[in-house]
PDB file of the backbone (N, CA, C, O) and the ligand in Angstrom, with CONECT records:
HET     ZN  A 101       1
ATOM      1  N   MET A   1       0.796  -1.238  -0.012  1.00  0.00           N
ATOM      2  CA  MET A   1       0.026  -0.028   0.018  1.00  0.00           C
ATOM      3  C   MET A   1       0.895   1.276   0.034  1.00  0.00           C
ATOM      4  O   MET A   1       1.723   1.501   0.917  1.00  0.00           O
ATOM      5  N   LYS A   2       0.653   2.067  -0.956  1.00  0.00           N
ATOM      6  CA  LYS A   2       1.499   3.298  -1.068  1.00  0.00           C
ATOM      7  C   LYS A   2       1.234   4.340  -0.044  1.00  0.00           C
ATOM      8  O   LYS A   2       0.081   4.639   0.264  1.00  0.00           O
ATOM      9  N   CYS A   3       2.287   4.904   0.494  1.00  0.00           N
ATOM     10  CA  CYS A   3       2.131   5.961   1.385  1.00  0.00           C
ATOM     11  C   CYS A   3       1.653   7.247   0.707  1.00  0.00           C
ATOM     12  O   CYS A   3       2.204   7.608  -0.333  1.00  0.00           O
ATOM     13  N   PRO A   4       0.714   7.914   1.215  1.00  0.00           N
ATOM     14  CA  PRO A   4       0.207   9.174   0.510  1.00  0.00           C
ATOM     15  C   PRO A   4       1.202  10.372   0.813  1.00  0.00           C
ATOM     16  O   PRO A   4       1.070  11.439   0.215  1.00  0.00           O
ATOM     17  N   HIS A   5       2.143  10.185   1.703  1.00  0.00           N
ATOM     18  CA  HIS A   5       3.019  11.324   2.158  1.00  0.00           C
ATOM     19  C   HIS A   5       4.358  11.291   1.472  1.00  0.00           C
ATOM     20  O   HIS A   5       5.008  12.317   1.271  1.00  0.00           O
ATOM     21  N   CYS A   6       4.760  10.076   1.115  1.00  0.00           N
ATOM     22  CA  CYS A   6       6.118   9.926   0.438  1.00  0.00           C
ATOM     23  C   CYS A   6       6.085   8.783  -0.462  1.00  0.00           C
ATOM     24  O   CYS A   6       5.009   8.274  -0.775  1.00  0.00           O
ATOM     25  N   THR A   7       7.240   8.331  -0.916  1.00  0.00           N
ATOM     26  CA  THR A   7       7.360   7.249  -1.896  1.00  0.00           C
ATOM     27  C   THR A   7       7.405   5.898  -1.223  1.00  0.00           C
ATOM     28  O   THR A   7       7.586   4.881  -1.893  1.00  0.00           O
ATOM     29  N   GLY A   8       7.244   5.864   0.092  1.00  0.00           N
ATOM     30  CA  GLY A   8       7.431   4.636   0.839  1.00  0.00           C
ATOM     31  C   GLY A   8       6.119   3.778   0.771  1.00  0.00           C
ATOM     32  O   GLY A   8       5.120   4.129   0.143  1.00  0.00           O
ATOM     33  N   ARG A   9       6.231   2.634   1.475  1.00  0.00           N
ATOM     34  CA  ARG A   9       5.067   1.736   1.394  1.00  0.00           C
ATOM     35  C   ARG A   9       4.618   1.482   2.930  1.00  0.00           C
ATOM     36  O   ARG A   9       5.428   1.449   3.856  1.00  0.00           O
ATOM     37  N   GLY A  10       3.407   1.329   3.061  1.00  0.00           N
ATOM     38  CA  GLY A  10       2.846   1.060   4.375  1.00  0.00           C
ATOM     39  C   GLY A  10       2.634  -0.456   4.716  1.00  0.00           C
ATOM     40  O   GLY A  10       2.321  -1.304   3.879  1.00  0.00           O
ATOM     41  N   VAL A  11       2.822  -0.670   5.925  1.00  0.00           N
ATOM     42  CA  VAL A  11       2.512  -2.089   6.445  1.00  0.00           C
ATOM     43  C   VAL A  11       1.278  -1.980   7.372  1.00  0.00           C
ATOM     44  O   VAL A  11       1.055  -0.965   8.033  1.00  0.00           O
ATOM     45  N   LYS A  12       0.508  -3.052   7.385  1.00  0.00           N
ATOM     46  CA  LYS A  12      -0.698  -3.094   8.135  1.00  0.00           C
ATOM     47  C   LYS A  12      -0.405  -2.875   9.623  1.00  0.00           C
ATOM     48  O   LYS A  12       0.480  -3.504  10.203  1.00  0.00           O
ATOM     49  N   ARG A  13      -1.150  -1.995  10.196  1.00  0.00           N
ATOM     50  CA  ARG A  13      -0.986  -1.634  11.636  1.00  0.00           C
ATOM     51  C   ARG A  13      -2.331  -1.540  12.345  1.00  0.00           C
ATOM     52  O   ARG A  13      -2.733  -0.484  12.833  1.00  0.00           O
ATOM     53  N   GLY A  14      -3.024  -2.707  12.384  1.00  0.00           N
ATOM     54  CA  GLY A  14      -4.262  -2.739  13.207  1.00  0.00           C
ATOM     55  C   GLY A  14      -5.375  -2.005  12.514  1.00  0.00           C
ATOM     56  O   GLY A  14      -5.250  -1.536  11.383  1.00  0.00           O
ATOM     57  N   LEU A  15      -6.509  -1.922  13.265  1.00  0.00           N
ATOM     58  CA  LEU A  15      -7.666  -1.319  12.734  1.00  0.00           C
ATOM     59  C   LEU A  15      -8.062  -0.118  13.581  1.00  0.00           C
ATOM     60  O   LEU A  15      -7.896  -0.122  14.800  1.00  0.00           O
ATOM     61  N   ARG A  16      -8.577   0.890  12.936  1.00  0.00           N
ATOM     62  CA  ARG A  16      -9.054   2.038  13.561  1.00  0.00           C
ATOM     63  C   ARG A  16     -10.538   1.972  13.608  1.00  0.00           C
ATOM     64  O   ARG A  16     -11.175   1.715  12.586  1.00  0.00           O
ATOM     65  N   ARG A  17     -11.097   2.185  14.710  1.00  0.00           N
ATOM     66  CA  ARG A  17     -12.598   2.153  14.820  1.00  0.00           C
ATOM     67  C   ARG A  17     -13.205   3.566  14.760  1.00  0.00           C
ATOM     68  O   ARG A  17     -12.857   4.489  15.496  1.00  0.00           O
ATOM     69  N   THR A  18     -14.149   3.638  13.805  1.00  0.00           N
ATOM     70  CA  THR A  18     -14.788   4.948  13.707  1.00  0.00           C
ATOM     71  C   THR A  18     -16.280   4.724  13.732  1.00  0.00           C
ATOM     72  O   THR A  18     -16.762   3.593  13.679  1.00  0.00           O
ATOM     73  N   ASN A  19     -16.992   5.811  13.812  1.00  0.00           N
ATOM     74  CA  ASN A  19     -18.468   5.603  13.829  1.00  0.00           C
ATOM     75  C   ASN A  19     -19.034   5.081  12.492  1.00  0.00           C
ATOM     76  O   ASN A  19     -20.233   4.833  12.363  1.00  0.00           O
ATOM     77  N   LEU A  20     -18.134   4.925  11.505  1.00  0.00           N
ATOM     78  CA  LEU A  20     -18.619   4.474  10.187  1.00  0.00           C
ATOM     79  C   LEU A  20     -18.166   2.935  10.113  1.00  0.00           C
ATOM     80  O   LEU A  20     -18.512   2.237   9.160  1.00  0.00           O
ATOM     81  N   GLY A  21     -17.429   2.469  11.095  1.00  0.00           N
ATOM     82  CA  GLY A  21     -16.983   1.100  10.942  1.00  0.00           C
ATOM     83  C   GLY A  21     -15.447   1.052  11.161  1.00  0.00           C
ATOM     84  O   GLY A  21     -14.832   2.018  11.613  1.00  0.00           O
ATOM     85  N   LYS A  22     -14.853  -0.131  10.815  1.00  0.00           N
ATOM     86  CA  LYS A  22     -13.420  -0.330  11.008  1.00  0.00           C
ATOM     87  C   LYS A  22     -12.759   0.168   9.747  1.00  0.00           C
ATOM     88  O   LYS A  22     -13.282   0.098   8.635  1.00  0.00           O
ATOM     89  N   LYS A  23     -11.545   0.687  10.011  1.00  0.00           N
ATOM     90  CA  LYS A  23     -10.748   1.006   8.954  1.00  0.00           C
ATOM     91  C   LYS A  23      -9.292   0.400   9.100  1.00  0.00           C
ATOM     92  O   LYS A  23      -8.736   0.366  10.197  1.00  0.00           O
ATOM     93  N   GLN A  24      -8.754  -0.034   8.044  1.00  0.00           N
ATOM     94  CA  GLN A  24      -7.359  -0.582   8.112  1.00  0.00           C
ATOM     95  C   GLN A  24      -6.433   0.597   8.214  1.00  0.00           C
ATOM     96  O   GLN A  24      -6.469   1.551   7.437  1.00  0.00           O
ATOM     97  N   LEU A  25      -5.586   0.467   9.239  1.00  0.00           N
ATOM     98  CA  LEU A  25      -4.526   1.477   9.425  1.00  0.00           C
ATOM     99  C   LEU A  25      -3.248   0.984   8.880  1.00  0.00           C
ATOM    100  O   LEU A  25      -2.963  -0.205   9.021  1.00  0.00           O
ATOM    101  N   TYR A  26      -2.438   1.810   8.257  1.00  0.00           N
ATOM    102  CA  TYR A  26      -1.178   1.481   7.769  1.00  0.00           C
ATOM    103  C   TYR A  26      -0.047   2.348   8.333  1.00  0.00           C
ATOM    104  O   TYR A  26      -0.264   3.535   8.580  1.00  0.00           O
ATOM    105  N   LEU A  27       1.095   1.819   8.535  1.00  0.00           N
ATOM    106  CA  LEU A  27       2.240   2.593   9.044  1.00  0.00           C
ATOM    107  C   LEU A  27       3.265   2.550   7.893  1.00  0.00           C
ATOM    108  O   LEU A  27       3.591   1.490   7.360  1.00  0.00           O
ATOM    109  N   CYS A  28       3.766   3.772   7.530  1.00  0.00           N
ATOM    110  CA  CYS A  28       4.722   3.877   6.434  1.00  0.00           C
ATOM    111  C   CYS A  28       6.082   3.470   6.986  1.00  0.00           C
ATOM    112  O   CYS A  28       6.528   3.927   8.039  1.00  0.00           O
ATOM    113  N   THR A  29       6.720   2.582   6.217  1.00  0.00           N
ATOM    114  CA  THR A  29       8.075   2.094   6.684  1.00  0.00           C
ATOM    115  C   THR A  29       9.201   3.129   6.390  1.00  0.00           C
ATOM    116  O   THR A  29      10.330   3.001   6.863  1.00  0.00           O
ATOM    117  N   LYS A  30       8.839   4.143   5.598  1.00  0.00           N
ATOM    118  CA  LYS A  30       9.814   5.156   5.284  1.00  0.00           C
ATOM    119  C   LYS A  30       9.724   6.395   6.110  1.00  0.00           C
ATOM    120  O   LYS A  30      10.716   6.836   6.692  1.00  0.00           O
ATOM    121  N   CYS A  31       8.543   6.969   6.172  1.00  0.00           N
ATOM    122  CA  CYS A  31       8.410   8.294   6.880  1.00  0.00           C
ATOM    123  C   CYS A  31       7.760   8.068   8.240  1.00  0.00           C
ATOM    124  O   CYS A  31       7.742   8.982   9.063  1.00  0.00           O
ATOM    125  N   GLY A  32       7.211   6.842   8.505  1.00  0.00           N
ATOM    126  CA  GLY A  32       6.687   6.540   9.755  1.00  0.00           C
ATOM    127  C   GLY A  32       5.299   7.121  10.117  1.00  0.00           C
ATOM    128  O   GLY A  32       4.840   7.112  11.259  1.00  0.00           O
ATOM    129  N   ARG A  33       4.682   7.626   9.032  1.00  0.00           N
ATOM    130  CA  ARG A  33       3.370   8.230   9.283  1.00  0.00           C
ATOM    131  C   ARG A  33       2.326   7.205   9.127  1.00  0.00           C
ATOM    132  O   ARG A  33       2.478   6.271   8.339  1.00  0.00           O
ATOM    133  N   LYS A  34       1.213   7.353   9.889  1.00  0.00           N
ATOM    134  CA  LYS A  34       0.148   6.449   9.709  1.00  0.00           C
ATOM    135  C   LYS A  34      -0.929   6.982   8.712  1.00  0.00           C
ATOM    136  O   LYS A  34      -1.177   8.184   8.612  1.00  0.00           O
ATOM    137  N   PHE A  35      -1.511   6.078   8.030  1.00  0.00           N
ATOM    138  CA  PHE A  35      -2.621   6.481   7.110  1.00  0.00           C
ATOM    139  C   PHE A  35      -3.586   5.357   6.939  1.00  0.00           C
ATOM    140  O   PHE A  35      -3.273   4.201   7.225  1.00  0.00           O
ATOM    141  N   THR A  36      -4.826   5.708   6.448  1.00  0.00           N
ATOM    142  CA  THR A  36      -5.783   4.757   6.175  1.00  0.00           C
ATOM    143  C   THR A  36      -5.972   4.669   4.613  1.00  0.00           C
ATOM    144  O   THR A  36      -5.446   5.488   3.860  1.00  0.00           O
ATOM    145  N   THR A  37      -6.725   3.665   4.189  1.00  0.00           N
ATOM    146  CA  THR A  37      -6.905   3.474   2.808  1.00  0.00           C
ATOM    147  C   THR A  37      -8.313   3.840   2.302  1.00  0.00           C
ATOM    148  O   THR A  37      -8.855   3.225   1.384  1.00  0.00           O
ATOM    149  N   ASP A  38      -8.827   4.793   2.900  1.00  0.00           N
ATOM    150  CA  ASP A  38     -10.148   5.235   2.384  1.00  0.00           C
ATOM    151  C   ASP A  38     -10.079   5.670   0.908  1.00  0.00           C
ATOM    152  O   ASP A  38      -9.214   6.426   0.465  1.00  0.00           O
ATOM    153  N   TRP A  39     -11.051   5.133   0.208  1.00  0.00           N
ATOM    154  CA  TRP A  39     -11.127   5.514  -1.178  1.00  0.00           C
ATOM    155  C   TRP A  39     -11.562   7.007  -1.246  1.00  0.00           C
ATOM    156  O   TRP A  39     -12.589   7.376  -0.677  1.00  0.00           O
ATOM    157  N   PRO A  40     -10.788   7.841  -1.931  1.00  0.00           N
ATOM    158  CA  PRO A  40     -11.099   9.215  -1.939  1.00  0.00           C
ATOM    159  C   PRO A  40     -12.415   9.442  -2.669  1.00  0.00           C
ATOM    160  O   PRO A  40     -12.784   8.695  -3.574  1.00  0.00           O
ATOM    161  N   LYS A  41     -13.108  10.490  -2.253  1.00  0.00           N
ATOM    162  CA  LYS A  41     -14.305  10.942  -2.997  1.00  0.00           C
ATOM    163  C   LYS A  41     -13.994  11.408  -4.308  1.00  0.00           C
ATOM    164  O   LYS A  41     -13.266  12.390  -4.452  1.00  0.00           O
ATOM    165  N   MET A  42     -14.481  10.790  -5.279  1.00  0.00           N
ATOM    166  CA  MET A  42     -14.337  11.347  -6.577  1.00  0.00           C
ATOM    167  C   MET A  42     -15.525  10.876  -7.502  1.00  0.00           C
ATOM    168  O   MET A  42     -16.378  10.057  -7.159  1.00  0.00           O
ATOM    169  N   ARG A  43     -15.458  11.506  -8.713  1.00  0.00           N
ATOM    170  CA  ARG A  43     -16.662  11.317  -9.481  1.00  0.00           C
ATOM    171  C   ARG A  43     -16.524  10.090 -10.377  1.00  0.00           C
ATOM    172  O   ARG A  43     -17.446   9.801 -11.141  1.00  0.00           O
ATOM    173  N   PHE A  44     -15.431   9.368 -10.319  1.00  0.00           N
ATOM    174  CA  PHE A  44     -15.296   8.187 -11.144  1.00  0.00           C
ATOM    175  C   PHE A  44     -15.457   7.005 -10.331  1.00  0.00           C
ATOM    176  O   PHE A  44     -15.178   7.010  -9.132  1.00  0.00           O
ATOM    177  N   HIS A  45     -15.942   5.892 -11.003  1.00  0.00           N
ATOM    178  CA  HIS A  45     -16.123   4.660 -10.226  1.00  0.00           C
ATOM    179  C   HIS A  45     -14.760   3.950 -10.059  1.00  0.00           C
ATOM    180  O   HIS A  45     -13.900   3.972 -10.939  1.00  0.00           O
ATOM    181  N   ARG A  46     -14.625   3.342  -8.918  1.00  0.00           N
ATOM    182  CA  ARG A  46     -13.377   2.643  -8.613  1.00  0.00           C
ATOM    183  C   ARG A  46     -12.998   1.646  -9.659  1.00  0.00           C
ATOM    184  O   ARG A  46     -11.830   1.578 -10.043  1.00  0.00           O
ATOM    185  N   SER A  47     -13.941   0.861 -10.143  1.00  0.00           N
ATOM    186  CA  SER A  47     -13.657  -0.158 -11.099  1.00  0.00           C
ATOM    187  C   SER A  47     -13.097   0.461 -12.424  1.00  0.00           C
ATOM    188  O   SER A  47     -12.203  -0.099 -13.057  1.00  0.00           O
ATOM    189  N   ASP A  48     -13.638   1.583 -12.792  1.00  0.00           N
ATOM    190  CA  ASP A  48     -13.196   2.273 -13.960  1.00  0.00           C
ATOM    191  C   ASP A  48     -11.725   2.738 -13.752  1.00  0.00           C
ATOM    192  O   ASP A  48     -10.883   2.555 -14.631  1.00  0.00           O
ATOM    193  N   VAL A  49     -11.441   3.333 -12.592  1.00  0.00           N
ATOM    194  CA  VAL A  49     -10.093   3.862 -12.337  1.00  0.00           C
ATOM    195  C   VAL A  49      -9.158   2.669 -12.321  1.00  0.00           C
ATOM    196  O   VAL A  49      -8.099   2.754 -12.943  1.00  0.00           O
ATOM    197  N   MET A  50      -9.470   1.545 -11.647  1.00  0.00           N
ATOM    198  CA  MET A  50      -8.527   0.454 -11.625  1.00  0.00           C
ATOM    199  C   MET A  50      -8.302  -0.179 -12.957  1.00  0.00           C
ATOM    200  O   MET A  50      -7.210  -0.649 -13.277  1.00  0.00           O
ATOM    201  N   HIS A  51      -9.430  -0.182 -13.781  1.00  0.00           N
ATOM    202  CA  HIS A  51      -9.290  -0.754 -15.089  1.00  0.00           C
ATOM    203  C   HIS A  51      -8.274   0.170 -15.913  1.00  0.00           C
ATOM    204  O   HIS A  51      -7.386  -0.328 -16.605  1.00  0.00           O
ATOM    205  N   ALA A  52      -8.448   1.435 -15.801  1.00  0.00           N
ATOM    206  CA  ALA A  52      -7.470   2.348 -16.456  1.00  0.00           C
ATOM    207  C   ALA A  52      -6.047   2.198 -16.002  1.00  0.00           C
ATOM    208  O   ALA A  52      -5.126   2.255 -16.816  1.00  0.00           O
ATOM    209  N   VAL A  53      -5.844   2.004 -14.700  1.00  0.00           N
ATOM    210  CA  VAL A  53      -4.505   1.837 -14.184  1.00  0.00           C
ATOM    211  C   VAL A  53      -3.907   0.571 -14.692  1.00  0.00           C
ATOM    212  O   VAL A  53      -2.731   0.524 -15.053  1.00  0.00           O
ATOM    213  N   ARG A  54      -4.736  -0.494 -14.723  1.00  0.00           N
ATOM    214  CA  ARG A  54      -4.246  -1.790 -15.197  1.00  0.00           C
ATOM    215  C   ARG A  54      -3.840  -1.731 -16.688  1.00  0.00           C
ATOM    216  O   ARG A  54      -2.799  -2.257 -17.082  1.00  0.00           O
ATOM    217  N   LEU A  55      -4.676  -1.087 -17.486  1.00  0.00           N
ATOM    218  CA  LEU A  55      -4.366  -0.974 -18.904  1.00  0.00           C
ATOM    219  C   LEU A  55      -3.067  -0.232 -19.125  1.00  0.00           C
ATOM    220  O   LEU A  55      -2.229  -0.643 -19.927  1.00  0.00           O
ATOM    221  N   TYR A  56      -2.901   0.924 -18.366  1.00  0.00           N
ATOM    222  CA  TYR A  56      -1.753   1.781 -18.622  1.00  0.00           C
ATOM    223  C   TYR A  56      -0.517   0.953 -18.121  1.00  0.00           C
ATOM    224  O   TYR A  56       0.532   0.991 -18.764  1.00  0.00           O
ATOM    225  N   LYS A  57      -0.624   0.260 -17.060  1.00  0.00           N
ATOM    226  CA  LYS A  57       0.550  -0.437 -16.564  1.00  0.00           C
ATOM    227  C   LYS A  57       0.953  -1.676 -17.448  1.00  0.00           C
ATOM    228  O   LYS A  57       2.095  -2.133 -17.478  1.00  0.00           O
ATOM    229  N   SER A  58      -0.141  -2.180 -18.182  1.00  0.00           N
ATOM    230  CA  SER A  58       0.201  -3.252 -19.055  1.00  0.00           C
ATOM    231  C   SER A  58       0.671  -2.780 -20.443  1.00  0.00           C
ATOM    232  O   SER A  58       0.779  -3.590 -21.364  1.00  0.00           O
ATOM    233  N   GLY A  59       0.944  -1.503 -20.594  1.00  0.00           N
ATOM    234  CA  GLY A  59       1.672  -0.969 -21.730  1.00  0.00           C
ATOM    235  C   GLY A  59       0.838  -0.116 -22.659  1.00  0.00           C
ATOM    236  O   GLY A  59       1.382   0.363 -23.654  1.00  0.00           O
ATOM    237  N   SER A  60      -0.427   0.110 -22.415  1.00  0.00           N
ATOM    238  CA  SER A  60      -1.166   0.980 -23.240  1.00  0.00           C
ATOM    239  C   SER A  60      -0.785   2.451 -22.962  1.00  0.00           C
ATOM    240  O   SER A  60      -0.410   2.833 -21.854  1.00  0.00           O
ATOM    241  N   SER A  61      -0.901   3.204 -23.983  1.00  0.00           N
ATOM    242  CA  SER A  61      -0.598   4.657 -23.860  1.00  0.00           C
ATOM    243  C   SER A  61      -1.746   5.334 -23.183  1.00  0.00           C
ATOM    244  O   SER A  61      -2.835   4.768 -23.086  1.00  0.00           O
ATOM    245  N   SER A  62      -1.522   6.561 -22.701  1.00  0.00           N
ATOM    246  CA  SER A  62      -2.666   7.215 -22.043  1.00  0.00           C
ATOM    247  C   SER A  62      -3.778   7.548 -22.969  1.00  0.00           C
ATOM    248  O   SER A  62      -4.934   7.599 -22.550  1.00  0.00           O
ATOM    249  N   SER A  63      -3.477   7.777 -24.219  1.00  0.00           N
ATOM    250  CA  SER A  63      -4.512   8.143 -25.154  1.00  0.00           C
ATOM    251  C   SER A  63      -5.321   6.856 -25.541  1.00  0.00           C
ATOM    252  O   SER A  63      -6.501   6.927 -25.886  1.00  0.00           O
ATOM    253  N   LYS A  64      -4.631   5.681 -25.466  1.00  0.00           N
ATOM    254  CA  LYS A  64      -5.336   4.402 -25.709  1.00  0.00           C
ATOM    255  C   LYS A  64      -6.311   4.078 -24.549  1.00  0.00           C
ATOM    256  O   LYS A  64      -7.434   3.603 -24.718  1.00  0.00           O
ATOM    257  N   VAL A  65      -5.758   4.387 -23.354  1.00  0.00           N
ATOM    258  CA  VAL A  65      -6.523   4.133 -22.101  1.00  0.00           C
ATOM    259  C   VAL A  65      -7.774   5.092 -22.143  1.00  0.00           C
ATOM    260  O   VAL A  65      -8.883   4.712 -21.768  1.00  0.00           O
ATOM    261  N   LYS A  66      -7.540   6.297 -22.600  1.00  0.00           N
ATOM    262  CA  LYS A  66      -8.677   7.280 -22.616  1.00  0.00           C
ATOM    263  C   LYS A  66      -9.717   6.778 -23.592  1.00  0.00           C
ATOM    264  O   LYS A  66     -10.904   6.887 -23.282  1.00  0.00           O
ATOM    265  N   ARG A  67      -9.376   6.249 -24.717  1.00  0.00           N
ATOM    266  CA  ARG A  67     -10.327   5.753 -25.678  1.00  0.00           C
ATOM    267  C   ARG A  67     -11.066   4.570 -25.109  1.00  0.00           C
ATOM    268  O   ARG A  67     -12.285   4.464 -25.247  1.00  0.00           O
ATOM    269  N   GLN A  68     -10.328   3.670 -24.462  1.00  0.00           N
ATOM    270  CA  GLN A  68     -10.933   2.522 -23.776  1.00  0.00           C
ATOM    271  C   GLN A  68     -12.056   2.899 -22.809  1.00  0.00           C
ATOM    272  O   GLN A  68     -13.156   2.347 -22.815  1.00  0.00           O
ATOM    273  N   LEU A  69     -11.696   3.881 -21.980  1.00  0.00           N
ATOM    274  CA  LEU A  69     -12.613   4.370 -21.008  1.00  0.00           C
ATOM    275  C   LEU A  69     -13.839   5.050 -21.640  1.00  0.00           C
ATOM    276  O   LEU A  69     -14.954   4.925 -21.133  1.00  0.00           O
ATOM    277  N   GLU A  70     -13.619   5.781 -22.765  1.00  0.00           N
ATOM    278  CA  GLU A  70     -14.641   6.450 -23.526  1.00  0.00           C
ATOM    279  C   GLU A  70     -15.640   5.326 -24.017  1.00  0.00           C
ATOM    280  O   GLU A  70     -16.860   5.487 -23.977  1.00  0.00           O
ATOM    281  N   SER A  71     -15.053   4.214 -24.468  1.00  0.00           N
ATOM    282  CA  SER A  71     -15.976   3.145 -24.901  1.00  0.00           C
ATOM    283  C   SER A  71     -16.775   2.523 -23.759  1.00  0.00           C
ATOM    284  O   SER A  71     -17.756   1.822 -24.007  1.00  0.00           O
ATOM    285  N   ARG A  72     -16.382   2.762 -22.548  1.00  0.00           N
ATOM    286  CA  ARG A  72     -17.182   2.400 -21.376  1.00  0.00           C
ATOM    287  C   ARG A  72     -18.111   3.557 -20.891  1.00  0.00           C
ATOM    288  O   ARG A  72     -18.786   3.457 -19.867  1.00  0.00           O
ATOM    289  N   GLY A  73     -18.104   4.595 -21.644  1.00  0.00           N
ATOM    290  CA  GLY A  73     -18.896   5.766 -21.297  1.00  0.00           C
ATOM    291  C   GLY A  73     -18.387   6.616 -20.224  1.00  0.00           C
ATOM    292  O   GLY A  73     -19.141   7.331 -19.564  1.00  0.00           O
ATOM    293  N   VAL A  74     -17.002   6.552 -20.014  1.00  0.00           N
ATOM    294  CA  VAL A  74     -16.332   7.410 -19.048  1.00  0.00           C
ATOM    295  C   VAL A  74     -15.487   8.439 -19.719  1.00  0.00           C
ATOM    296  O   VAL A  74     -14.561   8.113 -20.462  1.00  0.00           O
ATOM    297  N   LYS A  75     -15.796   9.670 -19.467  1.00  0.00           N
ATOM    298  CA  LYS A  75     -15.018  10.768 -20.118  1.00  0.00           C
ATOM    299  C   LYS A  75     -13.915  11.287 -19.171  1.00  0.00           C
ATOM    300  O   LYS A  75     -14.200  11.828 -18.103  1.00  0.00           O
ATOM    301  N   VAL A  76     -12.712  11.116 -19.573  1.00  0.00           N
ATOM    302  CA  VAL A  76     -11.604  11.433 -18.690  1.00  0.00           C
ATOM    303  C   VAL A  76     -10.450  11.992 -19.515  1.00  0.00           C
ATOM    304  O   VAL A  76     -10.302  11.617 -20.679  1.00  0.00           O
ATOM    305  N   SER A  77      -9.590  12.917 -18.926  1.00  0.00           N
ATOM    306  CA  SER A  77      -8.484  13.417 -19.628  1.00  0.00           C
ATOM    307  C   SER A  77      -7.344  12.471 -19.530  1.00  0.00           C
ATOM    308  O   SER A  77      -7.369  11.593 -18.668  1.00  0.00           O
ATOM    309  N   ARG A  78      -6.347  12.587 -20.351  1.00  0.00           N
ATOM    310  CA  ARG A  78      -5.091  11.770 -20.336  1.00  0.00           C
ATOM    311  C   ARG A  78      -4.448  12.120 -19.054  1.00  0.00           C
ATOM    312  O   ARG A  78      -3.969  11.208 -18.378  1.00  0.00           O
ATOM    313  N   TRP A  79      -4.385  13.332 -18.650  1.00  0.00           N
ATOM    314  CA  TRP A  79      -3.739  13.798 -17.427  1.00  0.00           C
ATOM    315  C   TRP A  79      -4.286  13.111 -16.225  1.00  0.00           C
ATOM    316  O   TRP A  79      -3.548  12.721 -15.321  1.00  0.00           O
ATOM    317  N   THR A  80      -5.620  12.959 -16.213  1.00  0.00           N
ATOM    318  CA  THR A  80      -6.286  12.343 -15.077  1.00  0.00           C
ATOM    319  C   THR A  80      -5.838  10.883 -14.946  1.00  0.00           C
ATOM    320  O   THR A  80      -5.636  10.356 -13.852  1.00  0.00           O
ATOM    321  N   ILE A  81      -5.697  10.270 -16.102  1.00  0.00           N
ATOM    322  CA  ILE A  81      -5.273   8.837 -16.074  1.00  0.00           C
ATOM    323  C   ILE A  81      -3.887   8.721 -15.517  1.00  0.00           C
ATOM    324  O   ILE A  81      -3.594   7.802 -14.753  1.00  0.00           O
ATOM    325  N   ILE A  82      -3.020   9.650 -15.892  1.00  0.00           N
ATOM    326  CA  ILE A  82      -1.710   9.562 -15.371  1.00  0.00           C
ATOM    327  C   ILE A  82      -1.645   9.799 -13.889  1.00  0.00           C
ATOM    328  O   ILE A  82      -0.883   9.180 -13.147  1.00  0.00           O
ATOM    329  N   LYS A  83      -2.542  10.789 -13.475  1.00  0.00           N
ATOM    330  CA  LYS A  83      -2.620  10.956 -12.016  1.00  0.00           C
ATOM    331  C   LYS A  83      -3.077   9.781 -11.268  1.00  0.00           C
ATOM    332  O   LYS A  83      -2.574   9.487 -10.184  1.00  0.00           O
ATOM    333  N   TRP A  84      -4.058   9.069 -11.838  1.00  0.00           N
ATOM    334  CA  TRP A  84      -4.574   7.753 -11.153  1.00  0.00           C
ATOM    335  C   TRP A  84      -3.395   6.771 -11.065  1.00  0.00           C
ATOM    336  O   TRP A  84      -3.186   6.112 -10.047  1.00  0.00           O
ATOM    337  N   VAL A  85      -2.614   6.692 -12.194  1.00  0.00           N
ATOM    338  CA  VAL A  85      -1.563   5.717 -12.161  1.00  0.00           C
ATOM    339  C   VAL A  85      -0.488   6.027 -11.064  1.00  0.00           C
ATOM    340  O   VAL A  85       0.025   5.138 -10.384  1.00  0.00           O
ATOM    341  N   ARG A  86      -0.194   7.321 -10.949  1.00  0.00           N
ATOM    342  CA  ARG A  86       0.703   7.771  -9.885  1.00  0.00           C
ATOM    343  C   ARG A  86       0.118   7.512  -8.556  1.00  0.00           C
ATOM    344  O   ARG A  86       0.844   7.144  -7.632  1.00  0.00           O
ATOM    345  N   ARG A  87      -1.175   7.685  -8.401  1.00  0.00           N
ATOM    346  CA  ARG A  87      -1.717   7.571  -7.046  1.00  0.00           C
ATOM    347  C   ARG A  87      -2.038   6.140  -6.708  1.00  0.00           C
ATOM    348  O   ARG A  87      -1.740   5.694  -5.599  1.00  0.00           O
ATOM    349  N   PHE A  88      -2.638   5.397  -7.627  1.00  0.00           N
ATOM    350  CA  PHE A  88      -3.167   4.100  -7.300  1.00  0.00           C
ATOM    351  C   PHE A  88      -2.412   2.876  -7.851  1.00  0.00           C
ATOM    352  O   PHE A  88      -2.612   1.721  -7.473  1.00  0.00           O
ATOM    353  N   GLY A  89      -1.499   3.269  -8.812  1.00  0.00           N
ATOM    354  CA  GLY A  89      -0.846   2.150  -9.516  1.00  0.00           C
ATOM    355  C   GLY A  89       0.304   1.510  -8.703  1.00  0.00           C
ATOM    356  O   GLY A  89       0.938   0.564  -9.169  1.00  0.00           O
TER     357      GLY A  89
HETATM  358 ZN    ZN A 101       5.668   7.706   4.023  1.00  0.00          ZN2+
END
C-alpha cells in the first residue's frame, strides 16, 4: 500500500474504529506516518479507475486508455489517467 505522504510503502498496523466502522490502518516504513486506505471521494467509479491503471501499466498509452474508457462511457482526460496511475498504480 502506497504511502500518501512519501514514496514509501505502508505495512498493516491494526484497525481504527470509527463511527462508520473499522478502517485498516497502515504505517509507512519510510516516513513513519500512519494512514488509512479510504477511497477518496471522486466522480469516477473505482472499477473504471482500476481498469485504467491496469491498462496503462500493461503498456497501453494514456490516449489508448482514454479511448478505452470512453468506450465504457467514461469521459476522462489523459492527465487524469496519469494521476490515477501515480496515485493508485
Ligand atoms: Zn511515508
